[in-house]
N, C-alpha and C positions, 0 to 999 in steps of 0.2 A: 087593888091590883098593882103589881110592881111594874115599873117601867120596863120596856123591852131591853134596854141597854144593861139594866141591873141583872136581869135573868142571864143574859149572855156572859156578863162578867163572872157571875157565880159559876156558870157552866165551865168556863175556862179555868177558873181557880180549882174547881173540883177535879177536872181532867188532869191538870198539872200535878195536883197532889197524888192522884191515883197513879199517874205515870211515874212520879218520883218514887212512890212506895214500891212500884213494880221493878223499877230499875235498881233500887236499893236492895231489894230482895235477891236480885240476880247479879249483883255487883261482883260477887266472887267468881262465878262461872265466866262472866264477861271479861273480867280482868285476866282470867286464865287463858281465854281464847286470844285476847289481844297480845298477851305476853308470848303465847305460842307463835303467833304470826310474826311478831317482832323478832323472835329468836330465829324463825325460819328465814326471815329477810336478812338477818345478820350472818347466819351460817351458809346460806345459799351460795354466795360467791366462792367461798372456800371449797364447798362441795363440787361446784362446777369446775374449778381449777384442778381439784384432785382428779376429777373424771377426765379432764383434758390430758393430764399427765399420764394417766393410766392408758388412755387410748394411744398416746404417743409412744409409750413403751411397747404396747401390743403391735403397733405399726412397725416400729423398729425391729421387733422380734421377727415379724413376718418378712421384712426386707432381708434380714440376716439369713433366714432360712432359705429364701429364694437365691441369695448370693451363694450360700453353701451348696445348694443343688446345682447351680450353674458351675461352680468350681469343681464339683465332683464329676460333672459331665465333661468338662474340659480335661481334667486329669485322666479320665477314662479314655478320652480320644487320644491323648498324648501316649498313654500306656499302650494302646492298640498299635499306634504308629511305631512306637519303640519295639514292641514285640514283633512286628513285621520286619523291622530292621534286624532284630535278634535272630529271627528264623532264617533270614536271607544269609546272614554272616555267620551263623552258628556261634554267637557270642552271648555269654551270660552277663546280664546287666543288673545294676543295683540302683533302684530309684532313689532320688534324693531331692531335697529342697534347699534353696538358699535362705539362710537365716541371718546373715550379717555381711556387711561390705567393709572393705578397707577404708579407713578414714582419710588416707593419704591421696592427694591428687596425682601423685607420681606412681601409684601402683594400681594394678588391675587384679585384685584378689578378692575372693568371696569365701565365706565359711558355709559348709554344708552340714546338714544334720544326720550324717552317716559316717561311721568310723570303723575301727578295727573289728568291733563286734558284728558288723554286717559283712565283713570280708574285704573292706577297702584297704588298699595298699598304696604306699608311696610310689609315685611315678605312673599310676594308673591313668589312662586316658578318660576323658569325660566328653560325652556327646549330647546333642539336643535331641528333640523328638524326631528329627529328620535324619539322624545319624551323622550330622556334621560335627567336626571336632570343635569343642568349646575350650578345652585346656587340659591340664594334667594336674594330678594331686601332688602337692609339694610337702604336705605335713599331715600326719594322721594321729588322732587321739582315739580314746575308747569309743566315744559316741559322736565325735566331730571330725571334720577334715577340712583342710584349706586348699582351695582350688586356685591355681595360677592360670588366669585367662590367656588365650592366644594373643590378645592385644597388649599384655604386660611387656614392658621393655626387657625383662629378664627371661621371657619365654624364647627358647631356641629349640628348633626341631629340624632334622633332615627331611627334605621334601622332594617330591617328583613333580616337575612342571611339564605339562603337555606330554608329548610322546617320549622324549629323550632327555629333557632338561633335568638336572639334579642340582640342588642348592641347599642353603640353610635358611629356614624361615625365622625371622626375628620379629617379636611384637613391637608395635609402634603406636600405642595409645588408641588411635582411631582405626587402626587396621594392622597391617604387617608389611614388612619388606622381605625380599628374598635376596640373599647374598651369595656370592661365589658361583654364579652360573656362568659357565664358560661362554665367551662371546661367539664361539663357533656353534654352540647349541642353537638349534632352530626352535625358537619360542615365539608366540604371538599373543597379542591382547585377546583375552577371553579364554586362554588355555586354563584347564582345570588344574588345581594344585592338590596333590594327594600326599598323605602321610602313611607310611607302612605301619601296620599294627603288629607288634612283636608277638610271636607265638601263635598267630592265627592265619598267617599266610594271606592276608588281605590288606586292603587300604581303606582309609577314611578320607572323605572330602573335607577340605579346609576352606577353599575359596577359589578365586580365579585371578588371572593376571589382569591388572587394571591399567598399568602404564609401564612402558619399556623405554629405556634410554641408555646411551653409552657414548662416552667421549672417544675420539679417534685412537688414543693411545691406551685406553683401558683394556684390561684383559677380561673383565667380567661385565655382564649386563647389570644395570641398576633397575630393579623390578619392584613396583608397588603392587601390593595384593589387596583385593577386595574380599573380605571374609564372608562366607555363607552364614556364619553364626549371626543371628539377630540378637537383640538385647536379651540377656538372661535374667534380668531383674524380675523377681517374684514368679519365675517360671520353674517348672519341675524339669530336672535334667537327670542324666543317667551315667553312672560310673561303670566303665568296662572292668569286669572282675578278672 
């Protein structure tokens, strides 16, 4: 009879041999599985990153769509307001957008994406969605035009102030000044400043009187004007045809 420890040793040896043979026979499939998992582990971070980029693109696309819908809604509102102005004044308008600004700090000019092909003419008045005067067209190309803003120092326009005051409005960067108003004319702070619209028998609002002063020997009032025109940057505006 063999000792017990020898039987156990033989049993262990036989088990090891059988297991080795078994593993050896399946070495190919096991290696394939191990390689597959290792490749998955190697590719996985790149795949995840690619998926993140894809989701970011989709998210950005959705944001842009929302922004587009919002812009369309705002444009529609502005057009409705402008059409209301058009119906009241019986004036034909040409919708336009600002596409460029003057690089000079000493000018207040912008370029519009509407030109002669749309009926824009030099000297035409430009208004915002409320019907307030923004400026006038100083140069016209086929598909572009240059707008001189009311606040440009080169902007000059005869205006009516209050009930009887008459003067010359001149741009002043941050606003405007009104020159040559007779000191006998009765004007007051808050009086509305109007410009006559040639050919239509009506007026456009420009702003209001902000400050009035005069020295004892002066013949004219010195008047600072506050413009009704808000910032026109990236806003849709309308050219009076």
